[in-house]
ZAMI-781047 format. One record per residue (C-alpha): residue number from 0; x, y, z; chain. Coordinates in nm, 4 decimals. Example, Ala and Ser with C-alpha at 12.3 -4.5 7.8 and 13.67 -1.06 7.14 Angstrom:
+-----+----------+----------+----------+-------+
|  nr |       c1 |       c2 |       c3 | kette |
+-----+----------+----------+----------+-------+
|   0 |   1.2300 |  -0.4500 |   0.7800 |     A |
|   1 |   1.3670 |  -0.1060 |   0.7140 |     A |
+-----+----------+----------+----------+-------+
//
This chain:
+-----+----------+----------+----------+-------+
|  nr |       c1 |       c2 |       c3 | kette |
+-----+----------+----------+----------+-------+
|   0 |   0.0000 |   0.0000 |   0.0000 |     A |
|   1 |   0.1486 |   0.3375 |  -0.1025 |     A |
|   2 |   0.1290 |   0.6586 |   0.0981 |     A |
|   3 |  -0.1816 |   0.7831 |  -0.0860 |     A |
|   4 |  -0.3679 |   0.4587 |  -0.0167 |     A |
|   5 |  -0.2535 |   0.4654 |   0.3461 |     A |
|   6 |  -0.3817 |   0.8202 |   0.3851 |     A |
|   7 |  -0.7183 |   0.7313 |   0.2296 |     A |
|   8 |  -0.7511 |   0.4395 |   0.4708 |     A |
|   9 |  -0.6696 |   0.6610 |   0.7675 |     A |
|  10 |  -0.9168 |   0.9262 |   0.6488 |     A |
|  11 |  -1.2008 |   0.6738 |   0.6313 |     A |
|  12 |  -1.1149 |   0.5304 |   0.9729 |     A |
|  13 |  -1.1165 |   0.8807 |   1.1227 |     A |
|  14 |  -1.4509 |   0.9518 |   0.9588 |     A |
|  15 |  -1.5922 |   0.6331 |   1.1097 |     A |
|  16 |  -1.4622 |   0.7154 |   1.4575 |     A |
|  17 |  -1.5803 |   1.0747 |   1.4240 |     A |
|  18 |  -1.9371 |   0.9708 |   1.3454 |     A |
|  19 |  -1.9445 |   0.7056 |   1.6179 |     A |
|  20 |  -1.8229 |   0.9333 |   1.8971 |     A |
|  21 |  -2.0304 |   1.2304 |   1.7829 |     A |
|  22 |  -1.7360 |   1.4478 |   1.6808 |     A |
|  23 |  -1.8986 |   1.4895 |   1.3382 |     A |
|  24 |  -2.2633 |   1.5917 |   1.3248 |     A |
|  25 |  -2.4931 |   1.6732 |   1.0305 |     A |
|  26 |  -2.8150 |   1.8694 |   1.0615 |     A |
|  27 |  -2.9040 |   2.0554 |   0.7389 |     A |
|  28 |  -3.2598 |   2.1164 |   0.8597 |     A |
|  29 |  -3.1544 |   2.2862 |   1.1854 |     A |
|  30 |  -2.8033 |   2.4220 |   1.1150 |     A |
|  31 |  -2.5381 |   2.4866 |   1.3748 |     A |
|  32 |  -2.4223 |   2.8410 |   1.4430 |     A |
|  33 |  -2.0469 |   2.9015 |   1.4333 |     A |
|  34 |  -1.8733 |   3.1610 |   1.6500 |     A |
|  35 |  -1.8657 |   3.3909 |   1.3456 |     A |
|  36 |  -2.2463 |   3.3720 |   1.3217 |     A |
|  37 |  -2.2301 |   3.1566 |   1.0095 |     A |
|  38 |  -2.5003 |   2.8905 |   0.9810 |     A |
|  39 |  -2.3628 |   2.5464 |   0.9028 |     A |
|  40 |  -2.5297 |   2.2082 |   0.8328 |     A |
|  41 |  -2.2211 |   2.0326 |   0.9718 |     A |
|  42 |  -2.0306 |   2.0560 |   1.2969 |     A |
|  43 |  -1.6895 |   1.9019 |   1.3458 |     A |
|  44 |  -1.5329 |   1.8893 |   1.6919 |     A |
|  45 |  -1.1872 |   1.7381 |   1.6463 |     A |
|  46 |  -1.1083 |   1.7930 |   2.0144 |     A |
|  47 |  -1.3186 |   1.4869 |   2.0899 |     A |
|  48 |  -1.0548 |   1.2703 |   1.9208 |     A |
|  49 |  -0.8190 |   1.3492 |   2.2087 |     A |
|  50 |  -1.0192 |   1.1185 |   2.4372 |     A |
|  51 |  -0.9602 |   0.8201 |   2.2079 |     A |
|  52 |  -0.6059 |   0.6774 |   2.1820 |     A |
|  53 |  -0.6796 |   0.4942 |   1.8557 |     A |
|  54 |  -0.7951 |   0.8174 |   1.6928 |     A |
|  55 |  -0.4929 |   1.0081 |   1.8226 |     A |
|  56 |  -0.2590 |   0.7495 |   1.6711 |     A |
|  57 |  -0.4399 |   0.7598 |   1.3367 |     A |
|  58 |  -0.4070 |   1.1373 |   1.3292 |     A |
|  59 |  -0.0329 |   1.1265 |   1.3925 |     A |
|  60 |   0.0046 |   0.8496 |   1.1337 |     A |
|  61 |  -0.1765 |   1.0648 |   0.8790 |     A |
|  62 |   0.0191 |   1.3784 |   0.9579 |     A |
|  63 |   0.3437 |   1.1823 |   0.9344 |     A |
|  64 |   0.2526 |   1.0634 |   0.5835 |     A |
|  65 |   0.1741 |   1.4199 |   0.4739 |     A |
|  66 |   0.4959 |   1.5518 |   0.6310 |     A |
|  67 |   0.7166 |   1.2797 |   0.4832 |     A |
|  68 |   0.5786 |   1.3419 |   0.1347 |     A |
|  69 |   0.6124 |   1.7195 |   0.1692 |     A |
|  70 |   0.9701 |   1.7060 |   0.2948 |     A |
|  71 |   1.0860 |   1.4172 |   0.0775 |     A |
|  72 |   1.3634 |   1.6303 |  -0.0714 |     A |
|  73 |   1.5134 |   1.6885 |   0.2743 |     A |
|  74 |   1.7907 |   1.4587 |   0.3903 |     A |
|  75 |   1.5823 |   1.3303 |   0.6826 |     A |
|  76 |   1.2370 |   1.3571 |   0.5190 |     A |
|  77 |   1.1139 |   1.5846 |   0.7968 |     A |
|  78 |   1.0868 |   1.9513 |   0.8965 |     A |
|  79 |   1.3311 |   2.1131 |   1.1372 |     A |
|  80 |   1.0467 |   2.2276 |   1.3645 |     A |
|  81 |   0.6792 |   2.1383 |   1.4055 |     A |
|  82 |   0.4423 |   2.4147 |   1.5154 |     A |
|  83 |   0.0875 |   2.3832 |   1.6464 |     A |
|  84 |  -0.1824 |   2.6478 |   1.6440 |     A |
|  85 |  -0.3164 |   2.7486 |   1.9814 |     A |
|  86 |  -0.5014 |   2.5682 |   2.1145 |     A |
|  87 |  -0.6503 |   2.2886 |   1.9064 |     A |
|  88 |  -0.3395 |   2.2249 |   1.6974 |     A |
|  89 |  -0.1099 |   2.1890 |   1.9980 |     A |
|  90 |  -0.1686 |   1.8241 |   2.0989 |     A |
|  91 |  -0.1457 |   1.6883 |   1.7454 |     A |
|  92 |   0.1492 |   1.9086 |   1.6551 |     A |
|  93 |   0.3270 |   1.7944 |   1.9696 |     A |
|  94 |   0.2469 |   1.4314 |   1.8893 |     A |
|  95 |   0.3924 |   1.4662 |   1.5401 |     A |
|  96 |   0.7049 |   1.6405 |   1.6739 |     A |
|  97 |   0.7543 |   1.3500 |   1.9163 |     A |
|  98 |   0.7102 |   1.0985 |   1.6341 |     A |
|  99 |   0.9626 |   1.2811 |   1.4131 |     A |
| 100 |   1.2026 |   1.3662 |   1.6957 |     A |
| 101 |   1.2118 |   1.7390 |   1.6215 |     A |
| 102 |   1.1542 |   2.0571 |   1.8265 |     A |
| 103 |   0.7998 |   2.1780 |   1.8897 |     A |
| 104 |   0.6559 |   2.5285 |   1.9221 |     A |
| 105 |   0.3048 |   2.6667 |   1.9292 |     A |
| 106 |   0.1622 |   2.9875 |   1.7893 |     A |
| 107 |  -0.0907 |   3.2119 |   1.9620 |     A |
| 108 |  -0.3486 |   3.4063 |   1.7609 |     A |
| 109 |  -0.1819 |   3.7254 |   1.8873 |     A |
| 110 |   0.1056 |   3.8215 |   2.1171 |     A |
| 111 |   0.0440 |   3.7946 |   2.4903 |     A |
| 112 |  -0.0451 |   4.1209 |   2.6609 |     A |
| 113 |   0.1921 |   4.0548 |   2.9523 |     A |
| 114 |   0.5338 |   3.9123 |   3.0354 |     A |
| 115 |   0.7559 |   3.8794 |   2.7285 |     A |
| 116 |   0.4554 |   3.9280 |   2.4976 |     A |
| 117 |   0.5392 |   3.6170 |   2.2981 |     A |
| 118 |   0.3235 |   3.5055 |   2.0086 |     A |
| 119 |   0.5366 |   3.1971 |   1.9481 |     A |
| 120 |   0.5936 |   2.9775 |   2.2525 |     A |
| 121 |   0.8871 |   2.7389 |   2.2778 |     A |
| 122 |   1.1626 |   2.9767 |   2.1708 |     A |
| 123 |   1.3143 |   3.2607 |   2.3683 |     A |
| 124 |   1.1581 |   3.6003 |   2.3037 |     A |
| 125 |   1.4970 |   3.7361 |   2.1935 |     A |
| 126 |   1.5611 |   3.4566 |   1.9405 |     A |
| 127 |   1.3967 |   3.3587 |   1.6109 |     A |
| 128 |   1.3548 |   3.0704 |   1.3671 |     A |
| 129 |   1.6204 |   3.1706 |   1.1136 |     A |
| 130 |   1.7235 |   2.8827 |   0.8885 |     A |
| 131 |   1.4516 |   2.6506 |   1.0224 |     A |
| 132 |   1.2004 |   2.4742 |   0.7996 |     A |
| 133 |   0.8742 |   2.4794 |   0.9952 |     A |
| 134 |   0.5598 |   2.2700 |   0.9491 |     A |
| 135 |   0.2355 |   2.4083 |   1.0924 |     A |
| 136 |  -0.0335 |   2.1749 |   1.2301 |     A |
| 137 |  -0.3997 |   2.2793 |   1.2612 |     A |
| 138 |  -0.6965 |   2.0745 |   1.3733 |     A |
| 139 |  -0.9371 |   2.2167 |   1.1157 |     A |
| 140 |  -0.9260 |   2.4547 |   0.8189 |     A |
| 141 |  -1.2385 |   2.6459 |   0.7186 |     A |
| 142 |  -1.1680 |   2.9822 |   0.5559 |     A |
| 143 |  -0.7990 |   2.9571 |   0.6480 |     A |
| 144 |  -0.7715 |   3.2956 |   0.8188 |     A |
| 145 |  -0.6479 |   3.1818 |   1.1604 |     A |
| 146 |  -0.4107 |   2.9275 |   1.0063 |     A |
| 147 |  -0.2524 |   3.1810 |   0.7733 |     A |
| 148 |  -0.2230 |   3.4271 |   1.0610 |     A |
| 149 |  -0.0009 |   3.1654 |   1.2295 |     A |
| 150 |   0.1928 |   3.1131 |   0.9055 |     A |
| 151 |   0.2672 |   3.4846 |   0.8938 |     A |
| 152 |   0.3729 |   3.4882 |   1.2605 |     A |
| 153 |   0.6276 |   3.2148 |   1.1852 |     A |
| 154 |   0.7542 |   3.4072 |   0.8845 |     A |
| 155 |   0.7795 |   3.7212 |   1.0966 |     A |
| 156 |   1.0076 |   3.5159 |   1.3221 |     A |
| 157 |   1.2213 |   3.4373 |   1.0135 |     A |
| 158 |   1.1067 |   3.0762 |   0.9915 |     A |
| 159 |   1.0702 |   2.9128 |   0.6504 |     A |
| 160 |   0.7188 |   2.7739 |   0.6259 |     A |
| 161 |   0.5580 |   2.6375 |   0.3120 |     A |
| 162 |   0.3182 |   2.3763 |   0.4534 |     A |
| 163 |   0.0211 |   2.3669 |   0.6878 |     A |
| 164 |  -0.1546 |   2.0348 |   0.7560 |     A |
| 165 |  -0.4776 |   1.9685 |   0.9429 |     A |
| 166 |  -0.6978 |   1.6814 |   1.0539 |     A |
| 167 |  -0.9963 |   1.8070 |   0.8537 |     A |
| 168 |  -1.0736 |   2.0735 |   0.5948 |     A |
| 169 |  -1.4020 |   2.1911 |   0.4468 |     A |
| 170 |  -1.2550 |   2.2677 |   0.1060 |     A |
| 171 |  -1.3918 |   2.6212 |   0.0919 |     A |
| 172 |  -1.2743 |   2.8152 |  -0.2177 |     A |
| 173 |  -1.1934 |   3.1009 |   0.0210 |     A |
| 174 |  -0.9246 |   2.8912 |   0.1912 |     A |
| 175 |  -0.7447 |   2.8420 |  -0.1408 |     A |
| 176 |  -0.7452 |   3.2185 |  -0.1924 |     A |
| 177 |  -0.6217 |   3.2966 |   0.1580 |     A |
| 178 |  -0.3397 |   3.0395 |   0.1514 |     A |
| 179 |  -0.2597 |   3.1449 |  -0.2041 |     A |
| 180 |  -0.2185 |   3.5092 |  -0.1037 |     A |
| 181 |  -0.4973 |   3.6412 |  -0.3274 |     A |
| 182 |  -0.7400 |   3.7094 |  -0.0408 |     A |
| 183 |  -0.6761 |   3.8702 |   0.3003 |     A |
| 184 |  -0.6390 |   3.6545 |   0.6086 |     A |
| 185 |  -0.7469 |   3.9207 |   0.8585 |     A |
| 186 |  -0.9779 |   4.2193 |   0.8906 |     A |
| 187 |  -0.6901 |   4.4579 |   0.8210 |     A |
| 188 |  -0.6627 |   4.3228 |   0.4674 |     A |
| 189 |  -0.3213 |   4.1591 |   0.5120 |     A |
| 190 |  -0.2287 |   3.8921 |   0.2563 |     A |
| 191 |   0.0509 |   3.6391 |   0.2316 |     A |
| 192 |   0.3245 |   3.7662 |   0.0030 |     A |
| 193 |   0.4311 |   3.4064 |  -0.0656 |     A |
| 194 |   0.1656 |   3.1306 |  -0.0898 |     A |
| 195 |   0.1621 |   2.8435 |   0.1593 |     A |
| 196 |   0.0565 |   2.4886 |   0.0694 |     A |
| 197 |  -0.2076 |   2.3224 |   0.2837 |     A |
| 198 |  -0.3615 |   1.9781 |   0.3000 |     A |
| 199 |  -0.5665 |   1.7600 |   0.5345 |     A |
| 200 |  -0.5949 |   1.3982 |   0.6368 |     A |
| 201 |  -0.9740 |   1.4006 |   0.6017 |     A |
| 202 |  -1.1396 |   1.6196 |   0.3394 |     A |
| 203 |  -1.5017 |   1.7243 |   0.3115 |     A |
| 204 |  -1.5846 |   1.5185 |  -0.0044 |     A |
| 205 |  -1.4403 |   1.2055 |   0.1587 |     A |
| 206 |  -1.6494 |   1.2708 |   0.4684 |     A |
| 207 |  -1.9694 |   1.3086 |   0.2624 |     A |
| 208 |  -1.8976 |   0.9936 |   0.0623 |     A |
| 209 |  -1.8309 |   0.7923 |   0.3779 |     A |
| 210 |  -2.1420 |   0.9312 |   0.5464 |     A |
| 211 |  -2.3694 |   0.8318 |   0.2571 |     A |
| 212 |  -2.2195 |   0.4847 |   0.2110 |     A |
| 213 |  -2.2528 |   0.4056 |   0.5798 |     A |
| 214 |  -2.5974 |   0.5588 |   0.6393 |     A |
| 215 |  -2.4788 |   0.8438 |   0.8588 |     A |
| 216 |  -2.6091 |   1.0835 |   0.5956 |     A |
| 217 |  -2.9282 |   1.0710 |   0.3884 |     A |
| 218 |  -2.8843 |   1.0867 |   0.0124 |     A |
| 219 |  -3.1216 |   1.3823 |  -0.0178 |     A |
| 220 |  -2.8967 |   1.5809 |   0.2164 |     A |
| 221 |  -2.5885 |   1.5479 |  -0.0054 |     A |
| 222 |  -2.6757 |   1.8343 |  -0.2428 |     A |
| 223 |  -2.7510 |   2.0651 |   0.0501 |     A |
| 224 |  -2.4117 |   1.9948 |   0.2009 |     A |
| 225 |  -2.2330 |   2.0405 |  -0.1319 |     A |
| 226 |  -2.4115 |   2.3718 |  -0.1977 |     A |
| 227 |  -2.3157 |   2.4972 |   0.1467 |     A |
| 228 |  -1.9472 |   2.4145 |   0.0951 |     A |
| 229 |  -1.9370 |   2.6051 |  -0.2352 |     A |
| 230 |  -2.0598 |   2.9288 |  -0.0753 |     A |
| 231 |  -2.1216 |   2.9015 |   0.3011 |     A |
| 232 |  -2.1924 |   3.2731 |   0.3440 |     A |
| 233 |  -2.4634 |   3.2789 |   0.0766 |     A |
| 234 |  -2.6128 |   2.9528 |   0.2067 |     A |
| 235 |  -2.6220 |   3.0934 |   0.5602 |     A |
| 236 |  -2.7857 |   3.4179 |   0.4483 |     A |
| 237 |  -3.0472 |   3.2311 |   0.2442 |     A |
| 238 |  -3.1313 |   2.9988 |   0.5325 |     A |
| 239 |  -3.1746 |   3.2893 |   0.7753 |     A |
| 240 |  -3.3892 |   3.4799 |   0.5264 |     A |
| 241 |  -3.6175 |   3.1807 |   0.4763 |     A |
| 242 |  -3.6450 |   3.0787 |   0.8403 |     A |
+-----+----------+----------+----------+-------+
//
């Protein structure tokens, strides 16, 4: 079995565990409300995987495959440093760093307002990441804004970062634009000057396919979920207008 087949197997196993433990929920008729106010027919709580050792191992296995493929041109097939986003990316980033035997750091959404005012934890406030190839680990990518904010923080610290991997991604077109540097990642309009690659163990289409095949999802719900993923803002506005 090659790395692509291994990753597909891991993705389907994670989907199965996610449905069974309630980490993944569908409700197109009564959508969930995200912190941003966006209405969503799906809710994914990857933090619930932390309670299950088999899921944690699968996640690290999947991230290791992605990392090994991404850094295949390196002598040791691995990054110099693994970073996790605060807070949900920390446990999985740490687990991958342990597996690869490399240093670990984590990135806050903004610098602390006290002490040394660090945004990146794990290195001294007076030092940086010069000459280090860094891999960023997220738990979930939606629009990509918070992830790319962490990418920029690492670049501000002179780290070389070209990859961000996550457990799950929704596949929003907006995320491609934000990681590609053609759309802003924050409210100030900041954009990446150099694009950053991103990928996930489990992707939205794989999740839908698994859900339908295994009766976690009704066939008549599939189009609703696909329409939402293409334009979540418009879908949310339409739902609220009609409800």
